[in-house]
Every structure is written in structure tokens, then in C-alpha cells.
C-alpha positions as CSV (number, residue, x, y, z in Angstrom):
1,M,-33.0,28.5,3.7
2,K,-33.1,24.7,3.8
3,Q,-30.1,24.6,1.4
4,S,-28.2,27.0,3.6
5,L,-28.9,24.9,6.8
6,F,-27.9,21.8,5.0
7,N,-24.6,23.4,3.8
8,N,-23.9,24.5,7.4
9,I,-24.5,21.1,8.8
10,T,-22.3,19.5,6.1
11,L,-19.5,22.0,6.8
12,L,-19.8,21.3,10.6
13,F,-19.6,17.5,10.1
14,S,-16.7,17.9,7.6
15,G,-14.8,20.0,10.1
16,L,-15.3,17.4,12.8
17,I,-14.0,14.7,10.6
18,I,-11.0,16.7,9.6
19,L,-10.4,17.6,13.3
20,F,-10.6,14.0,14.3
21,I,-7.9,13.1,11.7
22,V,-5.6,16.1,12.2
23,G,-6.0,16.5,16.0
24,P,-4.0,13.5,17.2
25,L,-1.3,14.1,14.6
26,L,-1.1,17.8,15.4
27,S,-0.9,17.0,19.1
28,M,2.0,14.6,18.4
29,F,3.9,17.1,16.4
30,I,3.4,19.9,19.0
31,S,4.5,17.6,21.8
32,T,7.8,16.7,20.1
33,S,10.7,19.1,20.6
34,G,13.0,20.1,17.8
35,I,16.0,18.8,19.8
36,D,14.3,15.3,20.1
37,L,13.6,15.3,16.4
38,F,17.1,16.3,15.5
39,E,18.7,13.6,17.8
40,T,16.3,11.0,16.5
41,A,16.9,11.9,12.9
42,K,20.6,11.3,13.5
43,D,20.0,7.8,14.9
44,T,21.3,5.3,12.3
45,D,18.7,2.7,13.4
46,V,15.9,5.1,12.5
47,Q,17.5,6.0,9.2
48,D,18.1,2.4,8.2
49,S,14.5,1.5,9.3
50,I,12.9,4.2,7.2
51,F,15.0,3.4,4.2
52,L,14.2,-0.3,4.5
53,T,10.5,0.4,4.8
54,L,10.3,2.7,1.8
55,K,12.6,0.4,-0.3
56,V,10.8,-2.8,0.4
57,S,7.3,-1.3,0.0
58,F,8.2,0.3,-3.4
59,I,9.9,-2.8,-4.8
60,T,7.0,-5.0,-3.6
61,T,4.4,-2.7,-5.2
62,F,6.4,-2.6,-8.4
63,V,6.9,-6.4,-8.7
64,F,3.3,-7.3,-7.8
65,A,2.0,-4.7,-10.3
66,F,3.2,-7.0,-13.1
67,F,0.8,-9.7,-11.9
68,A,-2.0,-7.5,-10.5
69,I,-2.6,-5.3,-13.5
70,P,-3.3,-8.2,-16.0
71,F,-5.3,-9.9,-13.4
72,S,-7.4,-6.7,-12.9
73,Y,-8.0,-6.6,-16.6
74,F,-9.2,-10.2,-16.6
75,L,-11.6,-9.4,-13.8
76,A,-12.9,-6.3,-15.6
77,R,-13.4,-8.0,-19.0
78,Y,-14.5,-11.6,-18.4
79,E,-17.3,-13.3,-16.6
80,F,-16.6,-16.8,-15.2
81,P,-18.1,-19.1,-12.6
82,L,-17.5,-18.2,-8.9
83,K,-16.3,-14.7,-9.9
84,K,-18.0,-13.2,-6.9
85,I,-16.1,-15.6,-4.7
86,V,-12.8,-14.7,-6.3
87,Q,-13.5,-11.0,-5.8
88,G,-14.3,-11.7,-2.1
89,I,-11.0,-13.6,-1.7
90,I,-9.2,-10.5,-3.1
91,D,-10.8,-8.3,-0.5
92,L,-10.2,-10.8,2.4
93,P,-6.7,-9.5,3.4
94,V,-8.2,-6.0,4.0
95,V,-10.8,-7.2,6.5
96,I,-9.1,-10.0,8.4
97,P,-7.0,-9.1,11.5
98,H,-3.5,-8.5,10.3
99,S,-2.0,-10.6,13.1
100,A,-4.0,-13.5,11.6
101,A,-2.6,-12.6,8.2
102,G,0.9,-12.7,9.7
103,I,0.2,-16.2,11.2
104,A,-1.0,-17.4,7.8
105,I,2.0,-16.0,6.0
106,L,4.4,-17.5,8.6
107,G,3.0,-20.9,8.0
108,F,3.4,-20.4,4.3
109,I,7.1,-19.4,4.4
110,S,8.3,-21.2,7.5
111,R,11.2,-23.7,7.3
112,D,8.7,-26.6,7.5
113,S,6.7,-25.3,4.6
114,T,7.3,-26.3,1.0
115,L,8.5,-22.9,0.1
116,G,10.7,-22.8,3.2
117,K,12.2,-26.2,2.4
118,F,12.9,-25.1,-1.1
119,S,14.6,-21.9,0.0
120,G,16.6,-24.0,2.5
121,L,18.2,-25.8,-0.3
122,F,20.0,-22.5,-1.1
123,S,20.7,-21.9,2.6
124,F,18.2,-19.0,2.7
125,D,15.7,-18.6,5.5
126,I,12.7,-16.5,4.3
127,V,11.5,-15.7,7.8
128,G,13.2,-12.7,9.2
129,S,14.3,-11.4,5.8
130,P,13.3,-8.4,3.7
131,L,11.6,-10.9,1.4
132,A,9.3,-11.9,4.3
133,I,8.6,-8.2,4.9
134,G,7.7,-7.7,1.3
135,I,5.4,-10.7,1.3
136,A,3.6,-9.4,4.3
137,M,3.3,-5.9,2.9
138,A,2.0,-7.3,-0.4
139,F,-0.6,-9.6,1.2
140,V,-2.4,-6.8,3.0
141,S,-2.0,-4.1,0.3
142,V,-2.3,-5.7,-3.2
143,P,-6.2,-5.6,-3.0
144,F,-6.0,-1.8,-3.3
145,L,-4.1,-2.0,-6.6
146,I,-6.2,-4.9,-8.0
147,N,-9.6,-3.2,-7.2
148,S,-8.5,0.3,-8.4
149,A,-7.0,-1.1,-11.7
150,R,-10.1,-3.3,-12.3
151,D,-12.4,-0.2,-12.0
152,G,-10.1,1.6,-14.4
153,F,-10.3,-1.1,-17.0
154,A,-14.0,-1.5,-16.5
155,N,-14.4,2.2,-17.6
156,V,-12.5,1.6,-20.8
157,S,-14.8,1.2,-23.7
158,V,-14.8,-2.3,-25.1
159,R,-15.6,-0.7,-28.5
160,L,-12.2,0.9,-28.7
161,E,-10.5,-2.4,-28.0
162,K,-12.6,-4.1,-30.7
163,A,-11.9,-1.3,-33.1
164,A,-8.2,-1.9,-32.6
165,Y,-8.6,-5.7,-33.2
166,T,-10.4,-5.0,-36.5
167,L,-7.5,-2.8,-37.6
168,G,-5.1,-5.7,-37.0
169,A,-3.8,-5.0,-33.6
170,S,-3.1,-8.0,-31.4
171,Q,-4.6,-8.3,-28.0
172,I,-1.3,-7.7,-26.3
173,R,-0.7,-4.5,-28.3
174,T,-4.2,-3.3,-27.6
175,F,-3.7,-3.9,-23.9
176,F,-0.6,-1.9,-23.8
177,T,-1.5,0.9,-26.2
178,I,-5.2,1.4,-25.4
179,S,-6.4,-0.3,-22.3
180,I,-3.5,0.6,-19.9
181,P,-3.2,4.3,-21.1
182,L,-7.0,4.8,-20.7
183,A,-7.0,3.1,-17.3
184,W,-3.8,4.7,-16.1
185,K,-5.4,7.1,-13.6
186,N,-6.9,4.3,-11.7
187,I,-3.7,2.1,-12.0
188,L,-1.5,4.9,-10.6
189,S,-4.0,5.6,-7.8
190,G,-4.0,1.9,-6.9
191,F,-0.2,1.8,-7.0
192,I,0.0,4.8,-4.6
193,M,-2.5,3.2,-2.2
194,M,-0.7,-0.2,-2.3
195,F,2.7,1.5,-1.6
196,A,1.3,3.6,1.2
197,R,-0.6,0.7,2.8
198,G,2.4,-1.6,2.5
199,M,4.9,0.8,4.2
200,S,2.5,1.3,7.1
201,E,1.9,-2.4,7.8
202,F,2.7,-3.6,11.3
203,G,0.6,-6.6,12.4
204,A,1.7,-9.0,9.7
205,V,5.2,-7.8,9.4
206,I,6.1,-8.1,13.1
207,I,5.2,-11.8,13.0
208,V,7.2,-12.8,10.0
209,A,10.2,-10.5,10.4
210,Y,10.8,-8.7,13.8
211,H,14.3,-8.1,12.5
212,P,15.3,-6.3,10.3
213,M,12.9,-3.7,11.7
214,V,10.6,-1.6,9.5
215,T,9.7,1.7,11.0
216,P,6.2,0.7,12.3
217,V,7.9,-2.2,14.2
218,L,10.7,0.2,15.4
219,I,8.2,2.6,16.8
220,Y,6.6,-0.3,18.7
221,E,10.0,-1.4,19.9
222,Y,10.9,2.1,21.1
223,F,7.6,2.6,22.8
224,G,7.8,-0.8,24.7
225,A,11.5,-0.3,25.7
226,Y,11.7,3.4,26.3
227,G,8.2,4.8,26.4
228,L,6.3,7.6,24.6
229,K,9.1,10.1,24.8
230,Y,11.4,8.1,22.5
231,A,8.7,6.6,20.3
232,R,7.0,9.9,19.5
233,P,9.9,11.5,17.6
234,V,10.3,8.4,15.4
235,S,6.6,8.6,14.7
236,V,6.8,12.3,13.7
237,I,9.7,11.6,11.4
238,F,8.0,8.6,9.7
239,V,4.7,10.4,9.3
240,T,6.5,13.4,7.8
241,V,8.5,11.2,5.4
242,S,5.3,9.3,4.5
243,L,3.4,12.5,3.8
244,V,6.2,13.8,1.6
245,F,6.2,10.7,-0.5
246,F,2.4,10.5,-0.6
247,V,2.1,14.1,-1.8
248,L,4.9,13.6,-4.3
249,L,3.2,10.6,-5.8
250,R,-0.2,12.3,-5.8
251,S,1.4,15.3,-7.6
252,I,2.8,13.0,-10.3
253,S,-0.7,11.4,-10.6
254,D,-2.4,14.8,-10.9
255,R,0.2,16.1,-13.4
256,K,-0.5,13.0,-15.5
257,K,-4.2,13.7,-15.4
258,N,-3.7,17.4,-16.4
259,V,-1.5,16.3,-19.4
260,E,-4.2,13.9,-20.6
261,A,-6.9,16.5,-20.1
């Protein structure tokens, strides 16, 4: 009886959480007419914005993965002074206000900064460029990849790596043939989370690059200029596109898990 009561309470609470997540989204979809969706989907500004958002987020995630994955392995395998502080710094972009993150990034890439002056030598202004968007996306999202990959490497048996060393394998070869394949589930999961978090970023991006507009900024622009009627169809389209990509990437991840099983 107690177990049945507990299960019922658990199901009730689970249903409330699902309703809390699905309710606003479902309301947004229901309130948007097919005509509005069709007209908005034809808008070249909307198309360009969604393409820019997906492209920059994916490229940024792919590029930073080259640095984040070895760093995650280092965190999983080695103890060093101030390691707890380093791990806290990694998580900092997740907890600080993203408007503050945008201000920090702007000071780092502005024309008066060292990086800004260097790029100015090539007549290139980072602020207001896709590069600035990518930097902002990476800043708030790379902790997801680092932490997930670190957990994956931590679960890989050190004995397997040492066995490879005794058989003559180099550390680099062991890393690519044993460590990464065994931690691949977590790495791919972190890659997906970084990609998804990056393409949804608004606060940091709007400060460093109002133009060209990524979709979260475009939604804000439409809402401020035209109101809910025009912002809602863009939101519906972007949520749908994001869901399709997220499900697709998750399907690839699950297929990889089934093959390994």
C-alpha cells in the first residue's frame, strides 16, 4: 500500500513537472496560426537568422571540442594544486548572469583590448561579427562539454590504459584508441548539450553582436518592434528546428550506444 501511494505521488509530481515544461510551449504552438507560420517561414531574415545560429553554434562546438576534450582528460586523470578552484572556474559561466558574461567578453574583444588591436591590424573588428557570436556561445556552453567528457574519462579504467602502455602503445595512441572510445557516450552527450546551449544563448550574444542577428536576438527584436503576434511565429519555428536537431543528435547518440552494446 505504501509503495502504491508513493508511486502515485511520484507520478503526480512527474506529471506536474512535464505540464510545467510542455504547457507554455503547447500554448505558444496553439496560439500561432498556420498562415502566420507560413508567412514567417518565408521571411528571409528569419531563414538567415536560423541558419546563422545553427552554423555558428555547431562550428563553435566542433572547434572548442579539440581543446575541451584533452582538458577534460587532464582533469579526470591528474591531481594538482588548486584543482577545486579550476573546476569552479569552469562552472562559473553557467552561474553568472549572461549579461555580465557579455560585458566581460566585450571588454576582451573590443577595439581597445589586446585582441581587438591585433585584429585591427588586419582591418577586422571582432565585435559585431559571427566570431563574436561564437565566442559568446562558447563561453556560456563549453562547461557542459568539459564536465560531461571529464565524467566519461573518469569512468574509464586506468588499468586498461596502463595495459596499453605495457604493450608498447604511446600515450597519444592510448588516448585515441582506448580512452576516447570508452568515454564516447559522455563526450557526445556533452557535445550535444554544448551545441544546444550555444544556439539558445541571448544575453551574452546581444551585447557583443546585435547584428548579424541570431534567432534569440531576432525574436527579441520582433517582440520589441512588433509585439507578441510577430515574435511568436519565429519562436515556434525556432523551437521546432531546435527540437528536430536535438532529437536527431540524440538519435545518433543512442544508435552509437546500441552498437557498442
